[in-house]
C-alpha positions in Angstrom: -20.1 15.3 17.7 -16.6 14.2 18.8 -14.4 11.6 17.2 -11.1 10.4 18.7 -8.3 9.1 16.5 -5.0 7.7 17.8 -1.8 7.6 15.9 1.4 5.6 16.3 3.4 5.5 19.5 5.7 8.5 20.2 9.0 8.2 22.1 11.0 11.1 23.5 13.4 12.2 26.2 12.2 14.9 28.5 15.8 15.8 29.6 17.9 14.8 26.6 21.0 16.8 27.7 21.8 14.0 30.1 22.5 11.8 27.1 25.8 13.8 26.6 27.1 11.8 29.6 27.1 8.7 27.4 30.3 10.1 25.7 32.2 9.8 29.0 30.5 6.6 30.2 33.5 4.4 29.4 35.8 6.6 31.5 33.3 6.6 34.4 33.3 2.8 34.3 37.1 2.4 34.6 37.6 5.4 36.9 37.0 3.3 40.2 39.4 0.6 38.9 42.2 3.2 38.1 41.7 4.9 41.5 41.9 1.6 43.3 45.2 0.8 41.5 46.7 4.1 42.4 45.7 3.9 46.1 47.2 0.3 46.4 50.5 0.7 48.3 51.1 -2.7 49.9 53.2 -5.4 48.3 53.4 -9.1 48.6 56.4 -11.3 47.9 55.6 -14.4 45.9 57.6 -17.3 44.4 58.6 -17.7 40.8 55.4 -18.4 38.7 57.3 -19.8 35.7 56.4 -23.3 36.6 52.6 -22.5 36.2 52.9 -20.8 32.9 51.7 -23.7 30.9 48.6 -24.4 33.0 45.1 -23.6 31.5 43.5 -20.5 32.9 40.5 -20.8 35.2 37.1 -19.9 34.0 37.1 -17.1 36.6 39.9 -15.5 34.7 37.8 -15.5 31.6 34.8 -14.0 33.3 36.6 -11.4 35.4 36.8 -8.9 32.4 33.0 -9.0 32.5 32.8 -6.9 35.7 33.8 -3.6 34.0 31.3 -4.3 31.2 28.5 -4.8 33.8 29.5 -1.6 35.5 29.5 0.3 32.1 26.0 -1.1 31.4 24.8 0.1 34.8 26.1 3.6 34.1 24.5 3.7 30.6 21.1 2.6 32.0 21.3 5.2 34.7 22.2 8.0 32.2 19.3 7.0 30.0 17.0 7.0 33.0 18.2 10.5 34.0 17.2 11.7 30.5 13.6 10.7 31.3 12.5 8.5 28.4 8.8 8.9 27.8 6.2 7.2 25.6 3.1 9.0 24.4 0.1 8.4 22.2 -0.8 11.3 20.0 -4.6 11.7 19.8 -6.8 13.9 17.8 -10.2 15.1 19.0 -12.5 16.2 16.2 -15.4 18.5 16.8 -17.9 19.0 14.0 -19.0 16.9 11.1 -17.3 15.9 7.9 -19.2 15.7 4.5 -20.7 12.5 3.2 -19.9 12.2 -0.5 -21.1 9.6 -3.1 -19.1 9.3 -6.3 -21.1 8.1 -9.3 -18.9 7.0 -12.2 -19.9 6.0 -15.7 -18.3 2.8 -16.9 -20.1 2.4 -20.2 -18.2 1.5 -23.4 -17.8 5.1 -24.6 -15.6 5.7 -21.5 -12.9 3.8 -23.5 -12.6 6.9 -25.8 -9.0 8.1 -26.2 -9.6 11.8 -26.2 -8.2 12.0 -22.6 -4.8 10.7 -23.6 -2.4 9.4 -22.5 -5.3 7.5 -20.9 -8.9 6.8 -21.9 -11.7 8.7 -20.3 -12.2 6.0 -17.5 -8.4 5.9 -16.8 -8.3 9.7 -16.5 -11.4 9.7 -14.3 -10.0 7.1 -12.0 -6.7 9.0 -11.6 -8.5 12.3 -10.8 -10.9 10.7 -8.4 -8.0 9.0 -6.6 -6.4 12.4 -6.1 -9.7 13.9 -4.9 -10.0 11.1 -2.3 -6.5 11.7 -1.1 -7.2 15.4 -0.6 -10.2 14.8 1.6 -10.1 14.3 5.4 -12.7 13.2 7.9 -15.3 12.7 5.1 -17.1 9.5 4.4 -16.9 8.7 0.7 -18.9 6.0 -1.1 -18.7 4.9 -4.8 -21.3 3.8 -7.4 -20.5 2.7 -10.9 -23.1 2.4 -13.7 -23.5 1.2 -17.2 -26.9 -0.4 -18.2 -27.4 -0.9 -14.5 -25.9 0.7 -11.4 -23.9 -1.0 -8.7 -22.6 0.1 -5.3 -18.9 -0.4 -5.5 -18.2 0.9 -1.9 -20.4 2.1 0.9 -19.5 5.4 2.5 -16.2 4.9 4.4 -13.3 6.7 6.1 -10.9 4.0 5.0 -9.4 5.8 2.1 -6.8 3.1 1.5 -9.5 0.5 0.8 -11.5 3.0 -1.3 -8.4 3.9 -3.4 -7.9 0.2 -4.1 -11.5 -0.2 -5.2 -11.2 2.8 -7.5 -8.1 1.3 -9.1 -10.1 -1.9 -9.7 -12.9 -0.2 -11.7 -13.2 -1.6 -15.2 -15.3 -0.9 -18.3 -18.7 -2.7 -18.6 -17.3 -4.8 -21.5 -14.3 -6.0 -19.3 -16.7 -6.9 -16.5 -19.0 -8.8 -19.0 -22.0 -6.8 -18.1 -24.6 -5.1 -20.4 -23.5 -1.8 -21.8 -25.5 1.4 -21.6 -25.7 4.6 -19.7 -28.2 4.6 -16.8 -27.6 8.0 -15.4 -30.9 7.9 -13.4 -30.0 4.6 -11.8 -26.5 5.9 -11.0 -28.0 8.9 -9.2 -30.6 6.8 -7.4 -28.0 4.4 -6.1 -25.7 7.2 -5.0 -28.7 8.9 -3.2 -29.4 5.6 -1.5 -25.9 5.5 -0.1 -26.6 8.9 1.6 -30.2 8.3 2.6 -29.4 7.5 6.3 -26.6 10.0 6.6 -26.6 12.3 9.6 -24.0 14.7 8.1 -25.1 18.3 7.6 -23.7 18.3 4.1 -24.4 15.5 1.6 -23.0 15.6 -1.9 -23.1 13.4 -5.1 -20.5 13.9 -7.8 -21.7 12.4 -11.0 -19.3 11.8 -14.0 -20.6 10.6 -17.3 -19.8 11.0 -21.0 -23.1 10.1 -22.6 -26.9 10.2 -22.6 -29.3 8.4 -20.4 -30.4 5.4 -22.4 -30.9 2.6 -19.9 -32.4 2.0 -16.4 -35.8 2.3 -14.9 -35.3 5.7 -13.2 -35.5 9.0 -15.0 -32.5 11.2 -14.2 -34.7 14.2 -13.3 -36.8 12.0 -11.0 -33.7 10.8 -9.3 -32.6 14.5 -8.9 -35.9 15.4 -7.3 -35.5 12.4 -4.9 -32.0 13.6 -4.0 -33.3 17.1 -3.4 -35.9 15.7 -1.0 -33.0 14.1 0.9 -31.2 17.4 1.0 -28.4 16.1 -1.3 -26.5 18.4 -3.6 -25.4 17.0 -7.0 -22.4 18.1 -9.0 -22.6 16.8 -12.6 -19.5 16.5 -14.9 -19.6 15.8 -18.6 -16.3 14.3 -19.6 -16.0 14.3 -23.4 -14.3 16.2 -26.2 -16.8 17.4 -28.8 -16.8 15.8 -32.3 -15.5 12.5 -33.4 -13.1 10.7 -30.9 -11.0 7.6 -31.3 -12.1 4.4 -29.6 -10.0 1.2 -29.6 -11.4 -1.8 -31.4 -12.1 -4.6 -28.8 -9.8 -7.5 -29.2 -7.6 -5.9 -31.9 -4.5 -4.2 -30.5 -3.7 -0.8 -32.1 -6.9 -0.6 -34.2 -9.3 2.3 -33.7 -12.5 3.5 -35.0 -14.0 7.0 -34.5 -17.3 7.7 -32.8 -19.0 11.1 -32.3 -19.4 12.2 -28.7 -23.0 12.6 -27.7 -23.9 14.4 -24.4 -27.2 15.5 -22.9 -25.8 18.6 -21.3 -29.3 20.0 -20.8 -30.3 17.1 -18.5 -27.0 17.3 -16.6 -27.5 21.1 -16.1 -31.1 20.5 -14.9 -29.9 17.8 -12.4 -27.4 20.2 -10.9 -29.9 23.1 -10.8 -32.6 21.1 -9.1 -30.3 20.2 -6.2 -28.5 23.6 -6.0 -25.3 22.0 -7.4 -23.2 22.9 -10.4 -22.6 21.5 -13.9 -19.1 21.2 -15.4 -17.7 20.2 -18.8 -14.2 18.7 -19.1 -12.6 18.1 -22.5 -9.2 16.8 -21.3 -7.5 15.4 -18.2 -6.3 18.8 -17.0 -9.7 20.3 -17.1 -11.1 17.3 -15.3 -8.5 17.7 -12.5 -9.4 21.4 -12.2 -13.1 20.6 -11.8 -12.5 18.1 -9.0 -10.1 20.7 -7.4 -12.9 23.3 -7.6 -15.4 20.9 -6.0 -12.9 20.0 -3.3 -12.5 23.7 -2.5 -16.3 24.3 -2.5 -17.1 21.4 -0.2 -15.0 22.0 2.9 -15.5 19.9 6.1 -16.5 22.0 9.2 -14.2 20.1 11.6 -12.1 21.5 14.4 -9.1 19.4 15.2 -7.3 19.5 18.6 -4.1 17.4 19.0 -2.6 16.4 22.3 -0.2 13.8 23.6 -0.2 12.2 27.1 3.2 10.8 28.0 4.1 8.0 30.4 7.5 8.0 32.2 9.7 5.0 31.3 12.7 5.7 33.6 11.8 2.8 35.9 12.3 0.4 33.0 15.9 1.4 33.0 16.6 2.0 36.7 15.3 -1.4 37.8 17.6 -3.4 35.4 20.5 -1.1 36.4 19.9 -1.9 40.1 19.8 -5.6 39.4 22.9 -5.5 37.3 24.8 -3.4 39.9 23.9 -5.8 42.7 25.0 -8.8 40.6 28.3 -7.0 39.7 29.0 -6.3 43.4 28.1 -9.8 44.5 30.3 -11.4 41.8 33.2 -9.0 42.6 33.1 -10.0 46.3 32.5 -13.8 45.8 33.0 -15.9 42.7 35.1 -13.3 40.8 36.9 -11.8 43.8 40.4 -10.8 43.0 43.0 -11.2 45.8 45.6 -8.4 45.9 
């Protein structure tokens, strides 16, 4: 499969050394005038002009200094044309396939726990997932969030800018005014549905949760079996510190209560094993970042990239105006702005 991507316009000069002549362009412009003055040998007697000193100058007198400016402009345009300005469009030709990835993220109330300070669990997960997305190239990535039910937050896309904004907008179930809970099976089922029609050779789900499946109509192991049938690999991540962890009291700033972390690691390990994936445990933000870095290293896209640029000559866009300005300057010099010796 080949995909072609175009970048911004590229401008360059094929013979840039000609641009050095721009330093002497003013001298080249006045050289003909100086040479003409030196070669002028004839003289003409004229009467005293003192009587005309108070008369207003003709408009031709004001426009005559424009002639050297036009000549200088012609010289500059010719020099730029000699430097061969070119415009090109850099293009990438991709051969191969990226990986299709579905991110499944728990947004249940326990993700507000503050054991991943300085952020809560959800904030830390969003930060790490954002960095994971930024490190990928050529991979379609989709996003599913789940609490009591699961929702598709973004279909698989290559528009990482939009995806990063959607990740940043993720909120806890309570903030979204939806029913709380942890429907791991539903999260997996929705993530697998995102990849169901994928033609990529490698399809991956990365599930992050901090709890136990206690909601939804789909059993997590059943969802894992369905993912295996679709040739989808699942990486499971348990993000929670063991023991009692602080959770902010809703609606009361600065107040906290403590709740014991409860994880069903056995189920998460089975899900990973069924689909030939891996299980990870993160107890702080640093460990979570290392897990996503490890997954990033394991799931590399098999894409060959060739970059080439086709340039178009732009010299004509400078030579044509130079010619028109030169003809105008010569015409004005011999007619309207002609100067009698």
